[in-house]
C-alpha positions in Angstrom: 87.9 87.3 125.0 85.2 89.5 126.6 84.1 92.7 124.9 85.7 94.9 127.6 89.0 93.2 127.1 88.9 93.7 123.4 88.2 97.4 123.9 91.1 97.7 126.3 93.5 96.1 123.7 92.1 98.3 121.0 92.7 101.5 123.0 96.3 100.5 123.6 97.1 100.1 119.9 99.3 102.9 118.5 98.1 104.7 115.4 100.4 103.8 112.4 101.1 107.4 111.4 103.5 106.5 108.6 101.2 104.0 107.0 98.3 106.5 107.1 100.5 109.1 105.4 101.4 106.6 102.7 97.8 106.0 101.9 97.2 109.8 101.7 100.1 110.1 99.3 98.6 107.4 97.2 95.3 109.3 97.1 97.1 112.4 96.0 98.8 110.4 93.2 95.4 109.3 91.9 94.2 112.9 91.9 97.3 113.9 89.8 96.2 111.5 87.2 92.8 113.2 86.8 90.8 110.5 88.6 87.1 111.3 88.3 85.8 113.0 91.4 82.8 110.8 92.1 81.6 109.4 95.3 83.0 105.9 94.6 86.6 107.1 94.1 86.4 109.4 97.1 85.1 106.5 99.2 88.0 104.3 97.9 90.6 106.8 99.0 89.1 107.1 102.5 88.9 103.3 102.9 92.5 103.0 101.6 93.6 105.1 104.5 91.6 102.9 106.9 92.9 99.7 105.3 96.5 100.9 105.5 96.1 101.5 109.3 94.3 98.1 109.7 97.0 96.2 107.8 99.8 97.8 109.8 98.1 97.0 113.1 97.2 93.5 112.0 100.8 92.8 111.1 101.7 92.8 114.7 99.6 89.7 115.2 100.7 87.8 112.1 102.3 84.4 112.9 105.9 83.7 111.8 104.5 81.2 109.3 102.2 83.7 107.6 105.0 86.3 107.5 107.2 83.6 105.8 104.5 82.8 103.3 104.0 86.5 102.4 107.7 86.9 101.7 107.5 84.1 99.0 105.5 86.1 96.5 106.8 84.3 93.4 104.9 81.1 94.3 101.4 81.1 92.6 99.3 80.4 95.6 101.2 82.9 97.8 100.4 85.8 95.4 96.8 85.8 96.8 98.2 85.7 100.4 100.5 88.6 99.7 97.7 90.8 98.4 95.1 89.5 100.9 92.7 88.2 98.2 90.4 85.8 100.0 88.5 85.0 96.8 91.7 84.2 94.9 93.0 82.0 97.7 89.8 80.0 97.8 89.7 79.6 94.0 93.4 78.6 94.0 92.7 75.7 96.3 90.0 74.6 93.9 92.3 74.9 90.9 89.9 77.4 89.3 92.4 80.1 88.4 93.0 80.7 84.6 96.6 80.9 83.5 97.4 83.6 81.0 100.4 84.8 79.1 99.9 88.2 77.6 102.8 90.6 77.5 103.1 94.3 76.5 106.5 96.1 76.3 107.3 99.7 76.3 110.5 101.7 77.1 112.3 98.6 78.2 109.6 97.5 80.7 107.7 94.3 80.1 104.3 93.8 81.7 102.6 90.4 81.6 99.1 89.4 82.6 99.6 86.0 84.2 96.4 84.8 85.9 92.7 85.8 86.0 89.4 84.7 87.6 85.8 85.7 87.2 83.7 84.4 90.1 80.1 85.6 90.3 80.6 89.3 90.2 84.3 89.4 91.2 87.2 89.7 88.8 90.8 89.2 89.8 94.0 89.6 87.8 97.6 89.2 88.6 100.5 90.5 86.5 104.3 90.5 86.5 106.7 93.3 85.6 110.3 93.2 84.4 112.6 96.1 83.7 114.3 99.1 85.4 111.7 100.5 87.8 112.0 103.5 90.0 110.8 103.4 93.6 108.7 106.1 95.3 109.9 108.1 98.3 108.5 105.4 100.5 110.7 102.8 98.8 107.8 101.0 97.1 107.1 100.6 93.4 103.8 101.9 92.1 101.7 101.3 89.0 98.7 103.3 87.7 96.1 101.5 85.6 92.7 102.0 84.0 90.0 99.5 83.3 87.3 100.0 80.6 89.3 103.1 79.4 88.8 104.9 82.7 85.1 105.6 82.1 83.6 107.9 84.7 80.4 105.8 85.1 82.4 102.7 86.2 83.3 102.4 89.9 87.1 102.5 90.5 88.0 102.6 86.8 91.3 104.3 87.6 93.5 103.0 90.4 96.9 103.1 91.9 98.5 99.7 92.8 101.6 98.8 94.7 103.9 96.0 93.3 105.7 93.3 95.3 109.3 92.3 94.5 110.0 88.8 93.2 113.1 86.9 92.2 112.7 88.0 88.6 111.1 91.4 88.9 107.8 92.4 90.5 104.2 91.2 90.7 101.0 93.0 91.1 97.3 92.3 91.7 94.0 93.9 90.7 90.5 93.0 92.0 87.2 94.6 91.2 83.5 93.9 90.8 82.1 93.4 87.3 80.7 96.8 86.5 77.4 95.8 84.9 74.2 94.2 85.9 74.4 91.3 83.5 77.0 88.6 84.1 78.2 87.1 80.8 79.7 83.6 80.7 82.6 84.8 78.5 83.9 88.3 78.0 87.0 90.4 77.9 87.8 93.7 79.6 90.3 96.4 78.5 93.2 97.0 81.0 95.8 99.7 80.4 98.7 100.6 82.6 99.5 104.3 82.3 102.5 104.3 84.6 104.8 101.6 85.9 107.7 102.3 88.3 107.9 106.0 87.5 107.8 105.5 83.7 104.9 107.0 81.8 103.6 104.9 78.9 101.0 102.5 77.7 100.8 98.8 78.4 97.5 97.7 77.1 95.7 94.4 77.3 92.3 92.9 76.4 92.0 90.4 79.2 89.8 87.3 78.5 87.8 86.0 81.5 85.4 83.1 81.7 82.7 83.2 84.3 82.9 80.3 86.8 79.6 78.5 87.5 77.3 80.5 89.8 73.7 80.6 91.0 71.2 83.5 91.3 68.9 83.5 94.3 66.0 85.9 93.7 65.1 87.9 96.7 62.4 90.5 96.0 62.4 92.1 99.4 62.3 95.8 100.3 62.9 97.9 103.4 62.5 101.5 104.4 62.6 103.8 107.3 59.3 104.9 108.7 58.4 108.5 107.6 61.4 108.5 105.2 61.4 108.8 101.4 64.4 106.4 101.2 64.0 102.7 100.5 66.2 99.9 99.4 65.0 96.8 97.5 67.0 93.6 97.5 66.8 92.1 94.1 69.0 89.0 94.2 72.1 87.3 95.5 74.8 86.0 93.2 76.4 82.9 94.7 79.9 82.2 93.2 82.4 79.5 93.9 84.3 81.8 96.3 82.3 84.9 96.7 78.7 86.2 97.2 77.3 89.4 95.7 74.2 91.1 97.2 72.4 93.1 94.4 69.9 95.8 95.4 68.1 98.9 94.1 68.1 102.1 96.2 65.5 104.8 95.7 66.3 108.3 96.8 64.7 111.8 96.5 66.5 113.9 93.9 68.4 115.9 96.6 69.9 112.6 97.8 71.7 111.7 94.5 75.0 111.3 96.4 73.6 109.1 99.2 75.7 106.0 99.9 74.2 102.6 100.8 76.1 100.5 103.4 75.2 97.0 104.5 75.9 95.0 107.7 75.2 91.3 107.2 74.9 88.6 109.8 74.6 84.8 109.6 72.1 82.6 111.5 74.4 82.5 114.5 74.6 86.3 114.7 78.2 86.4 113.3 78.9 89.4 111.1 80.0 88.5 107.6 82.9 90.6 106.3 82.0 92.7 103.2 85.1 93.5 101.1 83.5 95.9 98.6 80.4 97.8 99.7 78.1 100.3 97.9 79.2 99.7 94.3 77.0 101.8 92.0 76.3 99.8 88.8 73.8 102.1 87.3 72.2 105.4 88.2 69.0 106.8 86.6 66.6 109.7 87.2 62.9 109.2 87.1 60.6 112.2 87.9 62.0 113.6 91.1 63.7 110.4 92.2 67.2 108.9 91.9 67.3 105.1 91.3 70.6 103.4 91.9 71.4 99.7 91.1 74.0 98.7 93.6 76.1 95.7 94.7 78.1 94.6 97.8 80.6 91.7 97.9 81.2 89.1 100.6 84.5 87.5 99.8 83.4 84.0 100.6 80.6 81.5 99.6 77.8 81.4 102.1 75.6 78.8 100.5 75.3 75.8 102.9 77.0 77.7 105.7 74.0 79.5 107.0 70.2 79.0 106.8 69.6 82.7 106.3 71.3 86.1 106.5 70.1 89.2 108.2 70.9 92.5 106.5 71.0 95.9 108.2 70.9 98.5 105.5 72.3 102.0 106.3 72.4 105.1 104.1 74.9 107.9 104.5 72.9 111.0 103.6 74.2 113.8 101.4 75.3 116.7 103.6 75.0 114.7 106.8 77.5 113.2 109.1 78.6 109.9 107.4 79.3 108.4 110.8 75.6 108.7 111.6 73.8 107.1 108.7 70.1 106.6 108.4 69.3 103.0 109.5 66.6 101.2 107.6 64.6 98.3 109.0 66.6 95.0 108.8 65.5 92.2 106.5 66.0 88.4 106.6 66.8 86.4 103.5 66.0 82.7 104.0 68.1 80.3 101.9 65.9 77.3 102.7 63.0 78.6 100.6 
């Protein structure tokens, strides 16, 4: 379809007002649970609104087969379809999902962690819930959880999650980027549900995860905008079985401590690669009059062997400026043949 035709179709799509309002309510719910007011959490709420609208619009084009699959949540492979987890779907086809059976009970509600994966820098967990659960005004069942005890320095450490009904109760899904620079082969992470289906409580787990085999491609390339004090250095790429993580270091003047890095990535055919999680701040330090941020962006697919190189267009949303008009840095090319 030509570009003009796509634009015409896009303009004719109605805005899903109810879905947008649902996402806004979810954001308010997180605020009521004292979610840290840092840029990562604010960004997640904004993109949740966009994602809700996108999901609602996209559902108009879902085939009857896919709609049928998403209705069958209890089946293992279909959990990742229902929650749109491309990494989980890929790993499931490779039989690389770890089965777990950890249960925590409180006030007549049983929460069980059922599956987990740790691919490159991406962690995914599914869980099931049984008991008497209340629905929200929108008819859905919500849960509220913390990872790593809700530490402020960890991106998205407190999140709201919607549950899907199954034959025996409900199922839920969590996905996040490993919040540290180093990637251990074996580790655990603390997960605590603070509210399930309207019931406040504590359902706590220490989830074991084993890192799947991965490769590190050292990059060591930097880019900047001429006459600008901002630069981004690309350190490495983590190539997992079903995901790719781009690791970088951003350097800002002190007044730009809330700047946000965004990446656009293209393959050797000029096709843009979807980034599922962008601008994750792993570590922020201050040196003299500079702010140094270790960051990461996630592509939810392996790209090794699928492209000879990638071209990255870094953009930086500047503090106090229009986020829709970010500073564009010079693009760089990362060649996988060398």
